[in-house]
Each structure stands twice: as C-alpha cells, then as structure tokens.
C-alpha positions in Angstrom: -3.3 13.8 12.0 -4.4 13.2 8.4 -3.0 11.9 5.1 -3.5 12.7 1.4 -3.3 10.0 -1.3 -2.9 11.1 -5.0 -3.6 8.5 -7.6 -1.6 8.8 -10.8 -3.3 6.4 -13.3 -0.6 5.9 -15.9 1.8 3.0 -16.6 4.3 2.2 -19.4 2.8 -1.2 -19.7 0.4 -3.5 -18.0 1.7 -6.0 -15.5 0.0 -9.4 -16.0 -1.2 -9.6 -12.3 -2.4 -6.1 -11.8 -6.0 -5.0 -11.4 -5.5 -1.4 -10.3 -6.9 1.5 -12.3 -4.5 2.8 -14.8 -4.0 3.5 -18.5 -0.9 2.8 -20.7 -1.7 5.9 -22.8 -0.1 9.1 -21.6 -2.2 11.3 -23.9 -4.3 12.6 -21.0 -1.4 13.2 -18.6 -1.4 17.0 -18.7 -5.2 17.2 -18.4 -5.1 14.7 -15.5 -2.5 16.7 -13.6 -4.6 19.8 -14.1 -7.7 18.0 -12.9 -6.0 16.7 -9.8 -4.7 20.2 -9.0 -8.3 21.5 -9.3 -9.7 18.7 -7.2 -7.4 19.8 -4.4 -9.2 23.1 -4.2 -12.6 21.4 -4.5 -11.8 19.0 -1.6 -10.1 21.6 0.6 -12.6 21.2 3.5 -12.7 17.4 3.6 -10.1 17.0 6.3 -11.4 20.0 8.3 -8.5 21.9 9.9 -6.3 18.8 10.5 -2.6 19.1 9.8 -1.5 16.7 7.0 1.4 14.5 8.1 1.7 12.2 5.1 1.3 12.7 1.3 1.5 9.6 -0.9 1.8 9.6 -4.7 0.4 6.2 -5.8 -0.8 4.6 -9.0 -0.2 3.6 -11.6 3.3 4.8 -11.8 3.8 8.3 -10.3 7.5 8.3 -11.3 6.3 8.9 -14.9 5.4 12.5 -13.8 7.7 15.3 -14.7 9.3 17.4 -12.0 7.0 20.3 -13.0 3.9 18.1 -12.4 5.0 17.1 -8.9 5.9 20.6 -8.0 2.6 22.0 -9.2 0.6 19.4 -7.2 2.7 20.0 -4.1 2.3 23.8 -4.4 -1.5 23.4 -4.6 -1.5 21.1 -1.5 0.4 23.7 0.4 -2.0 26.4 -0.7 -5.1 24.6 0.6 -3.8 22.4 3.4 -1.5 22.7 6.4 1.4 20.3 5.6 3.5 19.4 8.6 7.2 20.5 8.2 8.3 16.9 8.8 5.6 15.3 6.6 6.4 12.0 5.0 6.2 12.5 1.2 6.1 9.1 -0.5 6.3 8.5 -4.3 5.8 5.1 -5.9 8.4 4.5 -8.6 9.4 1.8 -11.1 13.1 0.9 -11.1 13.5 1.8 -14.8 12.5 5.4 -14.1 15.0 6.1 -11.3 18.0 7.6 -13.1 20.3 9.7 -11.0 18.8 12.8 -12.7 15.3 11.7 -11.8 16.2 10.9 -8.2 17.7 14.4 -7.8 14.6 15.9 -9.2 12.4 14.0 -6.8 14.5 15.0 -3.9 14.3 18.7 -5.0 10.5 18.4 -5.2 10.3 17.4 -1.6 9.8 13.7 -2.0 11.6 12.1 1.0 10.4 8.4 0.8 10.5 6.1 -2.2 8.3 3.0 -2.7 10.0 1.1 -5.4 8.2 -1.7 -7.3 11.0 -4.1 -7.5 8.8 -7.3 -7.2 11.8 -9.6 -7.9 15.5 -9.6 -8.6 15.2 -12.6 -11.0 15.0 -11.8 -14.7 12.6 -14.7 -15.3 10.1 -13.4 -12.8 10.2 -9.9 -14.2 9.5 -11.3 -17.7 6.5 -13.4 -16.8 5.1 -10.5 -14.8 5.6 -8.2 -17.8 7.5 -5.7 -15.8 9.2 -2.8 -17.6 12.5 -3.2 -15.8 15.2 -5.9 -15.7 17.0 -7.5 -12.8 20.0 -5.2 -13.1 17.8 -2.1 -12.8 16.1 -3.7 -9.8 19.4 -3.6 -8.0 20.8 -0.3 -9.4 17.8 1.7 -8.5 18.3 1.0 -4.8 22.0 1.9 -4.8 21.4 4.9 -6.9 18.6 6.1 -4.6 20.9 5.7 -1.6 23.7 7.6 -3.4 21.2 10.4 -4.1 20.5 10.8 -0.4 17.3 8.8 0.0 17.4 6.8 3.3 13.6 6.1 3.6 13.2 3.4 1.0 10.7 0.6 0.7 10.5 -2.0 -2.0 7.7 -4.4 -3.0 8.5 -8.1 -3.4 6.1 -10.8 -4.6 6.2 -14.5 -3.4 4.4 -17.7 -4.3 4.6 -17.0 -8.0 5.0 -19.6 -10.8 8.6 -20.7 -11.1 9.8 -19.0 -7.9 11.5 -21.7 -5.9 12.3 -21.6 -2.2 15.9 -20.8 -3.1 14.8 -18.1 -5.5 12.7 -16.5 -2.8 15.5 -16.7 -0.4 17.7 -14.9 -2.9 15.2 -12.0 -3.3 14.8 -11.4 0.4 18.5 -11.7 1.2 19.3 -9.3 -1.7 17.0 -6.7 -0.2 18.6 -7.2 3.2 22.1 -7.0 1.8 21.3 -3.8 0.0 20.2 -2.2 3.3 16.6 -1.6 2.3 15.0 -0.4 5.6 11.4 -1.4 4.7 9.9 -4.3 2.8 6.4 -4.8 1.6 5.9 -8.5 0.6 2.8 -9.9 -1.0 1.6 -13.3 -2.0 0.8 -13.5 -5.7 -3.0 -13.3 -6.0 -4.9 -14.0 -9.2 -7.4 -11.2 -9.7 -10.4 -11.9 -12.0 -10.1 -10.2 -15.4 -6.3 -9.9 -15.3 -4.0 -11.3 -18.0 -2.6 -13.7 -15.3 -6.1 -15.0 -14.7 -6.6 -15.6 -18.4 -3.2 -17.4 -18.8 -3.9 -19.7 -15.9 -7.4 -20.6 -17.1 -6.0 -21.3 -20.6 -3.3 -23.5 -19.1 -0.6 -21.2 -20.4 0.8 -20.6 -16.9 0.8 -22.8 -13.9 -1.8 -22.0 -11.2 -0.7 -20.4 -7.9 0.2 -22.9 -5.2 -1.3 -21.8 -1.9 1.0 -24.2 0.0 4.1 -22.7 -1.6 2.8 -19.2 -0.8 2.3 -20.1 2.8 5.7 -21.7 3.0 7.3 -18.6 1.5 5.5 -16.4 4.1 6.8 -18.5 7.0 10.3 -18.4 5.6 10.1 -14.7 5.2 9.0 -14.1 8.8 12.0 -16.1 10.0 14.6 -14.4 7.7 13.5 -10.8 8.4 13.3 -11.3 12.1 16.8 -12.7 12.2 17.9 -9.5 10.2 16.4 -7.2 12.8 13.2 -6.2 11.0 9.9 -5.7 12.9 6.9 -7.4 11.4 4.5 -4.6 12.2 1.8 -5.4 9.7 0.9 -8.7 7.9 2.7 -7.7 4.7 5.1 -5.1 6.0 8.5 -5.3 7.7 10.7 -2.5 8.8 13.9 -1.9 10.7 13.3 0.1 13.9 12.2 3.7 13.1 11.3 3.0 9.5 7.6 2.1 9.6 5.4 3.6 6.9 3.7 6.6 8.6 1.1 6.9 5.7 0.0 3.2 5.6 0.1 3.1 9.4 -2.5 5.8 9.5 -4.8 3.6 7.4 -4.5 0.7 9.8 -5.2 3.1 12.8 -8.4 4.3 11.2 -7.2 7.9 10.8 -8.8 10.2 8.2 -7.4 10.6 4.7 -8.3 12.3 1.5 -7.9 10.6 -1.9 -7.4 12.6 -5.0 -7.5 11.4 -8.6 -9.6 8.8 -10.4 -10.5 5.7 -8.3 -9.0 7.3 -5.2 -10.7 6.6 -1.8 -11.3 9.0 1.1 -12.2 8.3 4.7 -13.3 10.7 7.5 -14.2 8.2 10.2 -17.9 8.1 9.5 -18.1 7.6 5.7 -16.0 6.3 2.8 -16.1 7.7 -0.7 -14.4 6.8 -3.9 -13.9 8.7 -7.2 -15.0 7.3 -10.5 -12.5 4.9 -12.0 -12.5 6.4 -15.5 -9.9 8.9 -16.6 -12.0 10.8 -19.2 -15.1 11.0 -17.0 -13.1 12.1 -14.0 -11.4 14.9 -16.0 -14.7 16.0 -17.6 -16.4 16.2 -14.2 -13.6 18.1 -12.5 -13.5 20.6 -15.3 -17.2 21.3 -14.5 -16.2 21.9 -10.8 -17.7 18.6 -9.6 -16.0 15.7 -7.9 -17.4 12.5 -9.3 -17.6 10.1 -6.3 -19.8 7.6 -4.6 -20.2 7.6 -0.9 -21.0 5.0 1.8 -22.0 5.9 5.3 -20.5 3.5 7.8 -22.8 2.0 10.4 -21.4 1.1 13.9 -21.3 -2.6 12.8 -19.3 -1.7 9.7 -16.9 0.4 11.7 -16.4 -2.4 14.2 -15.7 -4.9 11.5 -13.3 -2.6 9.8 -11.4 -2.0 13.0 -11.1 -5.8 13.6 -9.8 -6.3 10.1 -7.2 -3.6 10.2 -6.1 -3.9 13.8 -5.5 -7.7 13.6 -3.2 -7.1 10.6 -0.8 -5.1 12.9 1.6 -6.3 15.5 -0.1 -4.1 18.1 -3.4 -6.0 17.6 -6.9 -5.1 18.7 -7.3 -2.9 21.7 -10.1 -4.4 23.8 -10.3 -1.3 26.0 -10.9 0.9 23.0 -13.5 -1.6 21.6 -15.4 -1.4 24.9 -15.2 2.4 25.0 -16.2 2.8 21.4 -18.7 0.0 20.9 -19.9 -1.0 24.3 -19.2 -3.7 26.9 -21.5 -6.3 25.3 -19.7 -6.2 22.0 -16.3 -6.3 23.7 -17.5 -9.4 25.8 -18.7 -11.1 22.6 -15.3 -10.4 20.9 -13.4 -11.9 23.8 -15.6 -15.0 23.8 -15.3 -15.6 20.1 -11.5 -15.1 20.2 -11.1 -18.0 22.7 -11.2 -20.6 20.0 -8.3 -19.0 18.1 -6.4 -18.5 21.3 -6.8 -22.3 22.0 -5.4 -23.1 18.5 -2.4 -20.9 19.2 -3.4 -18.5 16.5 -4.1 -15.6 18.8 -2.9 -14.3 22.1 -4.0 -11.7 24.7 -1.3 -9.4 26.0 -2.7 -6.9 28.6 -5.8 -5.5 26.9 -4.7 -6.4 23.3 -5.8 -9.3 21.2 -3.2 -10.1 18.5 -2.3 -12.8 16.1 0.6 -15.1 16.7 3.1 -15.9 13.9 1.1 -19.0 13.1 -2.2 -17.0 13.1 -0.8 -14.5 10.6 -1.2 -17.2 7.9 -5.0 -17.0 8.5 -5.4 -13.3 9.3 -8.3 -12.5 6.9 -10.2 -15.7 7.9 -9.8 -15.0 11.6 -10.9 -11.4 11.2 -14.0 -12.4 9.2 -15.0 -14.9 11.8 -14.9 -12.2 14.5 -17.1 -9.8 12.5 -20.5 -8.9 13.7 
C-alpha cells in the first residue's frame, strides 16, 4: 500500500504565517504541470510494484489548477502506476475557489476528498492571516461541497492566534460540527522564522503567540470534539468514525510514498529524498530528464526515532512488540524503562503491548517523543 503526493506550488497571495514552498506568480503554471507530468514517468519505479491507494494534491493551492491540468496529471499517474479502484484522491482547496462549477469539475476529475483551508470562521482572523477568502465563503464552501456530492471533507482550523478568544475558538469548532464536517485538522499557530508573522511580532506590530492560550484551546478542543463523537486519532486530527485520512495515516504508519513537484518528499522505508524547492530550477532539471533531489539514507537509529515520533502522535500508540521485532529486545527494554517516568506523571499509559499518550500527555507529545529517542 503506497501513496503519491503532488506539490502544486502556487497561491493567490501569501498567508502571513506560512513557510511552505509556493509562488504567488502563476506565470510558470503550465510549465510546472508539464514538468510534474514528466516527473511521473521519471519516478515510475520508485514504489516498485505497489498499488497506490492514495493520491494527494497539496501545496500551495491545488484548487488553482484547471480541470484539464488535474485530468492530465491523473491520466499520467494511471499510465505509470496501478491506482486502486477505491483510491482516496484528495485535493487541498481554498474556500474562494470552490464555486459550484469548480466543485463539479473536481468531482468529474475523480477527486473524492476535499481538504479545505478554512482556518477560521471569523472575519478578523482571516484578515490578519491575509487569507484570500472571507467568513461567508468559509461557510458556503462547505455547504456547496456537500450539495455537489462530496461527503469526505476535512477542514483546517488554527487556534491560539492573536485576538482569538476562548469564545471565538468555541464558535469555530461548533460551527464545523454544526455544518457536519466529518474530519477536522486543528493546529496551534506557530511562528516560523522568516514569515511575515515573525516580522510583525518582532516589530511589535502584532501580539506574540501565547503558549498558555494555545494549550487551553487544545484542551477545550479535545473535550468538544469527543462530546460530538469525533475520534482523536492523531494529535492534530479528529474524525467521525470511518472518516480518517487514509493518506496521512499512511505517513504515520511509515508506509512508502512518492512526492512529485518542487520541495516534495519521498520515502521508501530505507531512505528519504526531497526535490529542490525552486520552481525554475525544478522545471529546468525535469526538462533535461533529471529529477533534482537530495537523499538521506536512514540508519536504524533514525528509523527508530522516526517511529517513536509518528506512532506516539496517533491514538494507537507505539507497538512494543513491533519495536522488539524490528529493533531488538535491548532497545525495546530501554524504551519501556524510559517511558516509566511519563507513565508515572500520567502522560503515558501502556495498554496491552502499546505505549500511548494520555489526553494530558498530548500537550507534550513532541517533547516526550524526543526524550525517548536514541
């Protein structure tokens, strides 16, 4: 079981908090689509003979692509890979792109899951984020998608931001629940170096992020969604039963995936590679028949640490039986011993052969994982 990720590096405008690779100029769009199509052929052997069960158009803003672009990419994928008949085909979209006509085109192209960058239902939030949509579009895109026949929908929401009160955060979450969105991805606002947000905070033009408020919002979120019947199956992800993200779940399970496009990452279980994060250089290299990537071979220690990081983020947790089988009894014993301190604090628990975080421990997930690294 494998997945394919396609990075579409274009946006209408730059969100102040974003540090992903993208361009606000669409001048290279046609050349980029042609390059991605060619890279599919160049990378046709990366996944071996695995059947592809998930395809994910990410970015950037893939909803800026025309129907012909998506169709051409999908046709090339089917040419060189075996795509499962029931494959999950996700496309990230901005609310302002999702007209009824656009939604019908996406459905006709085979997209069966939408990941919508709502971020907030408050106009003030969307303005300070420099989002391209407004609060009305944030709501309309969901009802329109449902009317167009999309059932598998996830939206992104950001908490802990400047000006977002506890009551405002409650409104955002309850609005998503009221609209019947089956999957939520909720992220604490982080200030990435070099972003506009980072500059604004350093120049005192915007208030700094309050980690205590972010932690409080996260605790509130866990209570609200559990009461609404959502499963907290990964630190930042919540789904009604049967609506987990198959693509992202494959990342957390350590399954192989191929990344296409500039800055896209690939993983085959033994090594990780990533394409150059430069649109012009990516296109130029692909036109020469060369994929411009760097590669890192993963040592056993790196694979162990990565498994700890990803598995502890999930509700299933870390499978000690698998750790012993894959990495040996000594390392499994060391992991059990080191986890006792967190179990004593009530941050972890052992259920059968699995070590997993408690709700209290989820607040410290990254720190706990790093303390358990080799």
